[in-house]
C-alpha positions in Angstrom: -94.9 -140.9 -143.7 -94.0 -142.4 -147.0 -93.9 -140.4 -150.2 -96.2 -142.1 -152.7 -94.4 -140.3 -155.5 -90.9 -141.2 -154.3 -88.7 -142.2 -157.2 -91.3 -141.1 -159.8 -89.6 -137.8 -160.5 -91.6 -134.7 -161.3 -94.6 -135.2 -163.6 -98.4 -135.1 -163.8 -98.7 -138.2 -161.7 -97.7 -136.2 -158.6 -99.4 -132.9 -159.5 -102.6 -131.7 -157.9 -104.8 -132.5 -160.9 -104.2 -133.7 -164.5 -104.3 -131.0 -167.1 -107.7 -131.9 -168.4 -109.1 -131.5 -164.8 -107.4 -128.2 -164.0 -110.1 -125.7 -163.0 -108.0 -122.7 -163.8 -108.7 -120.9 -167.0 -105.6 -120.9 -169.1 -107.1 -119.6 -172.4 -105.9 -116.6 -174.2 -106.8 -113.1 -172.9 -106.5 -109.7 -174.5 -106.3 -106.3 -173.0 -104.7 -105.0 -169.8 -107.7 -105.4 -167.5 -108.5 -109.0 -168.7 -104.8 -110.0 -168.4 -104.5 -108.6 -164.9 -107.7 -110.1 -163.7 -107.1 -113.5 -165.2 -103.6 -113.8 -163.7 -105.0 -112.8 -160.3 -107.8 -115.3 -160.5 -105.3 -118.0 -161.6 -103.1 -117.3 -158.5 -106.1 -117.4 -156.2 -107.3 -120.7 -157.6 -103.8 -122.1 -157.3 -103.8 -121.3 -153.6 -107.1 -123.2 -153.2 -105.6 -126.2 -155.1 -102.5 -126.3 -152.9 -104.7 -126.4 -149.7 -107.3 -128.9 -151.0 -107.7 -132.2 -149.3 -105.7 -131.4 -146.1 -106.8 -131.7 -142.5 -106.8 -128.7 -140.2 -103.7 -130.1 -138.6 -101.9 -130.3 -141.9 -103.0 -126.9 -142.9 -101.7 -125.4 -139.6 -98.5 -127.3 -139.3 -95.2 -125.5 -139.8 -93.4 -128.2 -141.7 -90.2 -126.3 -142.9 -88.2 -125.6 -139.8 -87.2 -123.1 -138.5 -90.0 -121.3 -140.3 -93.4 -121.1 -138.7 -95.1 -120.6 -142.0 -98.2 -122.7 -142.7 -100.7 -123.1 -145.5 -103.5 -121.8 -143.3 -101.3 -118.9 -142.3 -100.8 -118.0 -146.0 -104.6 -118.0 -146.6 -105.1 -115.8 -143.6 -102.3 -113.5 -144.7 -103.6 -113.2 -148.3 -107.1 -112.3 -146.9 -105.4 -109.5 -145.0 -103.4 -108.5 -148.1 -106.6 -108.4 -150.2 -108.3 -106.2 -147.6 -105.3 -104.0 -147.1 -104.8 -103.1 -150.8 -108.4 -103.0 -152.1 -110.2 -101.8 -149.0 -107.7 -99.7 -147.2 -105.3 -98.3 -149.8 -107.8 -98.0 -152.7 -111.0 -97.1 -150.8 -109.8 -95.5 -147.5 -111.3 -98.1 -145.1 -109.7 -97.7 -141.7 -111.3 -100.7 -140.1 -109.4 -103.7 -138.8 -107.8 -106.1 -141.2 -108.9 -109.7 -141.2 -106.9 -112.0 -138.9 -105.1 -109.1 -137.3 -107.2 -108.4 -134.2 -104.4 -106.5 -132.5 -103.3 -104.7 -135.7 -99.9 -106.4 -135.7 -98.2 -107.1 -139.0 -98.1 -110.8 -139.7 -100.3 -111.6 -136.8 -102.4 -113.8 -139.1 -99.6 -116.4 -139.0 -100.0 -117.0 -135.3 -103.1 -119.0 -134.2 -104.1 -122.0 -132.1 -104.6 -125.4 -133.8 -107.8 -124.9 -135.9 -110.9 -127.0 -136.1 -112.7 -127.8 -139.3 -115.0 -124.9 -138.6 -112.0 -122.6 -138.1 -110.6 -123.7 -141.5 -113.9 -123.2 -143.2 -114.3 -119.7 -141.6 -110.8 -118.8 -142.8 -111.5 -119.8 -146.4 -114.9 -118.0 -146.2 -113.2 -114.8 -145.0 -110.5 -115.0 -147.7 -113.2 -115.6 -150.4 -115.2 -112.6 -149.0 -112.1 -110.4 -149.4 -111.5 -111.7 -152.9 -115.1 -111.1 -153.8 -115.1 -107.5 -152.3 -111.9 -106.8 -154.3 -113.4 -108.1 -157.5 -116.5 -106.0 -157.0 -114.4 -102.9 -156.5 -112.2 -103.6 -159.5 -115.3 -104.3 -161.7 -116.6 -100.7 -161.1 -113.2 -98.9 -161.1 -110.9 -97.7 -163.8 -107.4 -99.1 -163.8 -105.9 -95.6 -163.5 -107.9 -94.8 -160.4 -105.6 -93.8 -157.5 -105.6 -94.7 -153.9 -103.5 -93.8 -150.9 -100.0 -92.8 -151.7 -101.1 -92.0 -155.3 -101.0 -95.8 -156.2 -103.0 -96.8 -159.3 -105.4 -99.7 -159.3 -103.3 -101.4 -162.1 -100.2 -101.3 -159.8 -102.3 -102.9 -157.0 -103.4 -105.7 -159.3 -99.8 -106.4 -160.4 -98.7 -106.3 -156.8 -101.4 -108.8 -155.8 -100.3 -111.2 -158.7 -96.7 -110.9 -157.4 -97.8 -111.4 -153.8 -99.7 -114.5 -154.5 -97.0 -115.9 -156.8 -94.3 -115.4 -154.1 -96.4 -117.1 -151.5 -97.5 -119.9 -153.8 -93.8 -120.7 -154.0 -93.8 -121.1 -150.2 -97.0 -123.1 -150.5 -95.2 -125.5 -153.0 -92.6 -126.3 -150.4 -95.1 -126.6 -147.5 -97.4 -129.0 -149.5 -94.5 -131.1 -150.7 -93.4 -131.5 -147.1 -96.9 -132.4 -145.9 -97.8 -135.1 -148.4 -95.3 -135.1 -151.3 -97.6 -133.2 -153.7 -95.6 -131.0 -156.0 -95.9 -128.0 -158.3 -98.9 -126.7 -160.3 
């Protein structure tokens, strides 16, 4: 595979989208709730950008040996994380987490080669978990407490951190797949 950006250095020509086409809202926000929600939304949209335009094989390929981490595994993991924090910790849901049929931590990273419909179902489940979290947050005060006396504001900060950390992984994975960098 040739890197179409080889020798061009780091710049907008090898980013996912030019600044004028970036779908993420980067305007000024004020107030704790708006800041937390905007940053979380920005991270979620970034995950979608980093996965856009790839085949199921590319999304499911572990391209940074010896790690078995994949972009699709990250999407599945973040769906489980959204459910874990917003449904289980904050609302007491004891049902199974998405992509963990056996209840094993990090089980969402192990799966057979997906089809287009598997990839679509993964993104639908991730979006469903994001939407459920957003609905809960919209009707809940930031100082509401869940399991372990954790406040909703702390959960939101943790989710921003969780996405940001995994988006760093996604940067490396995507660059190894097709040379796309950053953003």
